C-alpha positions in Angstrom: 3.0 -0.3 -22.9 6.0 1.9 -23.5 5.7 5.2 -25.4 9.2 6.4 -25.6 8.4 8.5 -28.7 5.8 11.3 -28.3 2.6 10.2 -29.9 0.0 12.2 -31.8 -3.2 13.5 -30.3 -6.1 11.2 -29.5 -7.9 11.9 -32.7 -5.0 10.9 -35.0 -6.7 7.8 -36.1 -3.9 5.6 -37.4 -1.8 5.9 -34.2 -4.7 5.4 -31.8 -6.1 2.5 -33.8 -2.7 0.8 -33.6 -2.6 1.5 -29.9 -6.0 0.0 -29.4 -4.9 -3.2 -31.1 -1.7 -3.4 -29.1 -3.7 -2.8 -25.9 -6.0 -5.7 -26.6 -2.9 -8.0 -26.9 -1.2 -6.5 -23.9 -4.3 -6.6 -21.6 -4.3 -10.3 -21.1 -0.5 -10.4 -20.4 -0.7 -7.4 -18.1 -3.6 -8.7 -16.2 -2.0 -12.1 -15.7 1.3 -10.7 -14.6 -0.2 -8.2 -12.2 -2.6 -10.8 -10.7 0.4 -13.0 -10.1 2.6 -10.2 -8.6 2.9 -10.0 -4.9 1.3 -7.2 -2.9 4.7 -6.1 -1.7 5.6 -5.2 -5.3 3.1 -2.2 -5.1 3.3 0.8 -2.8 1.0 0.4 0.2 -2.4 1.9 -0.6 -2.8 5.1 1.4 -6.0 5.7 3.3 -8.5 7.9 1.5 -11.9 9.4 2.4 -15.0 7.4 1.6 -15.8 7.7 -2.0 -19.2 8.9 -3.3 -21.5 5.9 -3.5 -22.1 5.1 -7.2 -25.7 4.3 -6.5 -26.4 7.5 -4.5 -29.5 9.4 -5.7 -29.2 11.1 -9.1 -31.1 14.3 -9.1 -30.8 17.8 -10.5 -28.2 19.4 -12.7 -24.9 21.2 -12.3 -26.3 24.7 -12.3 -22.9 26.4 -12.8 -22.0 24.4 -15.9 -22.1 26.5 -19.1 -21.7 26.1 -22.8 -18.3 27.7 -23.7 -17.9 30.5 -26.1 -14.8 31.0 -28.2 -11.6 31.6 -26.2 -8.3 31.7 -27.9 -6.6 29.6 -25.3 -9.3 26.9 -25.1 -9.5 26.8 -28.9 -5.8 25.9 -28.9 -6.5 23.1 -26.4 -9.3 21.8 -28.5 -7.2 21.9 -31.6 -4.4 20.0 -29.9 -6.8 17.2 -28.8 -8.6 17.1 -32.1 -5.6 17.1 -34.4 -2.1 16.6 -33.1 -0.6 16.4 -36.6 -0.3 20.1 -37.2 2.9 22.1 -37.1 1.9 23.8 -33.8 1.7 20.6 -31.9 4.8 19.1 -33.4 6.9 20.7 -30.8 4.8 19.4 -27.9 5.3 16.1 -26.1 1.9 14.3 -25.8 2.0 11.5 -23.3 -0.3 9.7 -20.8 -0.3 7.1 -18.1 -3.0 5.3 -16.1 -5.5 2.6 -16.8 -7.4 1.6 -20.0 -10.7 -0.3 -19.2 -11.1 -2.8 -22.0 -13.9 -3.5 -24.5 -16.9 -5.4 -23.1 -15.9 -4.9 -19.5 -18.2 -1.9 -18.6 -21.0 0.4 -19.4 -20.1 3.0 -16.8 -17.1 4.3 -14.9 -16.7 6.4 -11.7 -13.7 7.8 -9.9 -12.6 10.4 -7.4 -10.1 12.9 -8.8 -7.7 15.2 -7.0 -7.7 19.0 -7.6 -5.0 21.5 -7.0 -6.3 25.1 -7.2 -2.7 26.5 -6.8 -1.4 24.8 -10.0 -1.1 27.3 -12.9 0.1 26.5 -16.4 2.2 29.5 -17.7 2.8 28.5 -21.3 -0.1 29.2 -23.5 0.5 26.1 -25.7 0.8 23.6 -22.8 -2.1 21.7 -21.2 -2.3 19.2 -18.4 -5.3 17.0 -18.4 -5.2 15.1 -15.1 -7.1 13.1 -14.3 -9.2 12.6 -17.3 -11.8 9.9 -17.8 -13.8 8.3 -20.6 -15.7 5.0 -20.8 -15.6 2.6 -23.7 -17.5 4.1 -26.7 -18.9 6.9 -24.4 -20.1 10.2 -25.9 -18.4 12.1 -23.1 -15.0 12.5 -21.5 -14.7 14.3 -18.2 -11.5 16.3 -18.2 -9.7 18.2 -15.4 -8.1 20.8 -17.6 -5.2 22.9 -16.3 -4.3 25.6 -18.9 -3.0 29.1 -19.2 -6.3 30.9 -19.0 -7.7 29.1 -16.0 -8.4 25.7 -14.5 -11.7 24.1 -15.5 -13.6 20.9 -15.6 -14.7 19.9 -19.1 -17.4 17.6 -20.4 -15.8 16.8 -23.8 -18.3 15.7 -26.5 -17.1 12.7 -28.5 -20.3 12.1 -30.4 -20.7 15.4 -32.2 -18.9 16.1 -35.5 -17.1 19.2 -34.2 -16.3 17.8 -30.7 -14.7 19.8 -28.0 -15.9 20.9 -24.5 -19.7 21.0 -24.5 -19.9 22.1 -20.8 -17.3 23.8 -18.7 -17.0 24.7 -15.0 -14.3 26.9 -13.4 -12.5 25.0 -10.6 -13.1 27.9 -8.3 -14.1 28.3 -4.6 -17.8 27.7 -5.4 -16.9 24.4 -7.2 -14.8 23.2 -4.3 -17.5 24.1 -1.7 -20.1 22.0 -3.5 -18.3 19.2 -5.2 -15.1 18.4 -3.3 -14.1 16.6 -0.1 -10.8 15.9 1.4 -8.8 12.9 0.2 -5.4 12.5 1.8 -5.6 16.1 2.8 -6.3 17.4 -0.7 -9.6 18.5 -2.3 -11.0 15.8 -4.6 -14.3 15.4 -6.5 -16.2 12.4 -7.8 -17.3 12.0 -11.4 -19.4 9.3 -13.1 -20.1 8.3 -16.7 -22.9 5.9 -17.4 -24.7 4.5 -20.5 -28.4 5.1 -20.1 -30.4 1.9 -20.2 -32.6 1.3 -23.3 -31.3 4.4 -25.0 -29.0 3.2 -27.7 -25.6 4.9 -27.2 -26.8 7.7 -24.9 -24.4 8.6 -22.1 -24.8 10.8 -19.0 -22.0 12.4 -17.0 -22.5 13.4 -13.3 -20.7 15.3 -10.5 -21.3 14.3 -6.9 -22.6 17.2 -4.8 -21.4 16.7 -1.2 -23.8 19.3 0.1 -26.8 17.5 -1.1 -25.3 13.9 -1.1 -26.5 13.3 -4.7 -25.2 13.0 -8.2 -26.0 16.0 -10.5 -26.2 15.8 -14.2 -23.3 17.6 -16.0 -23.9 16.7 -19.6 -25.8 14.1 -21.7 -25.2 13.1 -25.3 -26.1 10.3 -27.7 -24.7 9.2 -31.0 -21.6 7.4 -32.3 -18.3 7.8 -30.5 -15.9 9.6 -32.9 -12.7 8.6 -31.1 -12.4 5.4 -33.1 -11.2 3.8 -29.9 -12.8 0.7 -28.4 -11.6 1.1 -24.8 -11.9 3.6 -22.0 -9.3 5.4 -19.9 -8.6 7.1 -16.6 -5.3 8.7 -17.0 -2.7 11.5 -16.4 -2.2 13.3 -19.7 0.1 16.1 -20.8 0.7 18.3 -23.8 4.0 19.9 -22.8 7.1 21.7 -24.1 10.6 22.3 -22.7 11.4 25.5 -20.8 14.8 26.4 -22.2 15.7 28.1 -18.9 15.3 24.8 -17.0 15.7 22.0 -19.6 12.5 20.3 -18.4 8.8 20.8 -19.2 7.2 24.0 -17.9 4.7 22.0 -15.9 7.5 20.0 -14.2 8.5 23.1 -12.3 5.0 24.5 -11.9 3.5 21.3 -10.6 6.4 20.5 -8.3 4.0 20.4 -5.3 1.0 19.1 -7.1 -0.3 15.5 -6.6 -2.4 14.1 -9.5 -4.5 11.3 -8.0 -7.4 9.1 -9.1 -8.9 6.8 -6.5 -12.0 4.6 -6.1 -12.1 3.8 -9.8 -15.0 1.5 -10.4 -16.6 0.0 -13.5 -20.3 -0.8 -14.0 -21.4 -3.9 -15.8 -25.0 -5.3 -15.8 -25.9 -2.8 -13.2 -23.2 -3.8 -10.7 -20.3 -1.5 -9.7 -16.9 -3.1 -9.0 -13.4 -1.7 -8.5 -11.2 -1.7 -11.6 -9.0 -4.7 -11.7 -5.8 -5.9 -13.6 -7.9 -8.2 -15.7 -10.3 -5.5 -17.0 -8.2 -2.3 -16.7 -4.5 -2.8 -17.5 -2.0 0.0 -16.9 -0.8 1.7 -20.0 2.7 0.6 -18.9 4.1 -0.7 -15.6 7.0 1.7 -14.9 7.1 4.8 -17.1 10.1 7.2 -17.0 9.6 10.8 -16.0 12.0 11.7 -18.8 9.4 10.6 -21.3 7.1 13.2 -19.7 9.8 16.0 -19.8 10.0 15.7 -16.0 12.7 13.3 -14.7 11.6 13.4 -11.0 8.0 12.5 -11.8 6.9 9.2 -10.1 4.0 7.0 -11.3 2.5 5.1 -8.4 0.2 2.1 -8.7 -1.5 2.9 -5.4 -4.1 0.2 -5.8 -4.8 -2.9 -7.8 -5.7 -0.8 -10.9 -8.4 1.2 -9.0 -6.1 3.9 -7.7 -3.1 5.7 -9.2 -1.0 8.7 -8.2 1.5 10.9 -10.2 3.8 13.2 -8.2 7.3 14.4 -7.8 
């Protein structure tokens, strides 16, 4: 699905509802076309480290996660996501690319996400959320948040009235020591979102601790999903503006050596985990242009049959 005009933030209901309708129509066509496409049409899938087993033990909590206080920079990020219609965000390009797991296909999602501790966002109004993941109607989105005041992992609460990051973790050396492994020579961590059985709409988010070989609870919430969207996502997402000195987005220069990667994406349905597929998790569009992301050299690689994507220059 092509987004050649910057779109409003996720909570701008009219635009997102229209997008949801369009996705439902496009999903069948995309799935059919991609299933029929030859393997040669996609880049060869690169070897990656073994992903965390979705059914590994779930025990303990992420001790370093904390409830955020007020921070001017993070408040700007929250405002951008909650309401993209304001004057401040009008100058920002908001765009995204990845997969959108469709309604009725899953009650859980898991993925392994890359991390670049060297990537720093200089502009206080710009944010890179990549990768970021939410299941259909889930109360939680797990966000890799690169922003001006520091890089963090967020558990975004979609079932509370106010919304925003409910738990945050700095992506520091302690985080990398516990929760990352090497994937294609880069640090990466595994996340999981699951709907708890027999609980109504209660969701739990987990991080995989490689030291203890178990999933640790990050955040749990129940209620009604306030996103008004009936699908999930695992995407690369930007809020970006043009650096007048370069003519491209600030992040385009700052992330020149950064690889944004989501691999081993699996969906759970009826207790069974399976890799995301064209039929249940269509791409937002097949071949986006880097110009639409304020970064002409950006490449969007379908590294797997909808269970692995890479964005890089």
